[in-house]
N, C-alpha and C positions, 0 to 999 in steps of 0.2 A: 503204702503211706497210711492207710486206715489203721493198720495194726500199731504203727508208731503213735498215732493220735489216741485211739480208743484203748487199746490194751497196754500201751506204754504210758504216755503223759496223763491221760484222763484217769486211768486206774490209780496211778501214783498220787495224783491230786486228791482224789476222794479218799484214798486210804490214809495218806499222810497229813494233808491239810485239814480235811473235814473230819478225820478220825472215824469214818464209817466202818462198821463190821464188814468182813469180806463178802458175806452174802449180799449185803446192801450195795457194796461196790460193784459186784457182778450184775445185780439187777439194774442199778442206775445206769451204768455204762452200756448195758445191753439195750435198755430203753432208748437212750440217746442215739446209739448206733442204728436202731430200728427207725427212729424218726428221721434220721439223715438220709435214709434210702428212698423216701418219697414214693412208696409203692403200697397203697392201702391193701391191695389183694395179697401181698406177701408178708404182711405184718407178723403173723405167727411164725412163719418160716425164718424170717430174718431175725426175729427175737430169739428163737431157739439157737440159731447159728451164733448170735452174739453171746448167749449164755455158754455155749460149748467153748467158744474161743476164750471167754473170760475164765472159765474153769480150767482150761488148758494152761493159761498164763499163770493162774494161781497155783496149780499143781506142779508146774515145771519151773516157775520163776524166770522163764525165758520168753522172749518174743519170737524166736526162730520157729518153734513148733506152731505158733499161732499164724505166722506168715505162711508157712507151708500148708496148713489146714485151710486158711482163707483162700489161698491160690487154688487149691483143690476144689473147694466149694464153688468158687466163681467159675471154674472150668466146667464143673458138672452142670451148673445152671445154664451156661452158654450152650453146652452140647444138648441139653434138654429143650432149650428154647428154639434152637435152630437145627432140627434134625435133618439128616440128608435125604 
């Protein structure tokens, strides 16, 4: 769902409606993505993940790689947070 909102609708909104350059679109959507995660300790990590996902969307023009990368990222964070 996050990819549909952030890398889909929101990136399109800022690129098409606000006419922001692609670098600004990636930065703005990544910043909003970071703020929505409510974790001050993880701000740098979440921001970088947002930038990577935004870049992936811009490079591929598709949400599918973003969804796969986001799923992988979330899985890694869960595995690291809850070791066996």
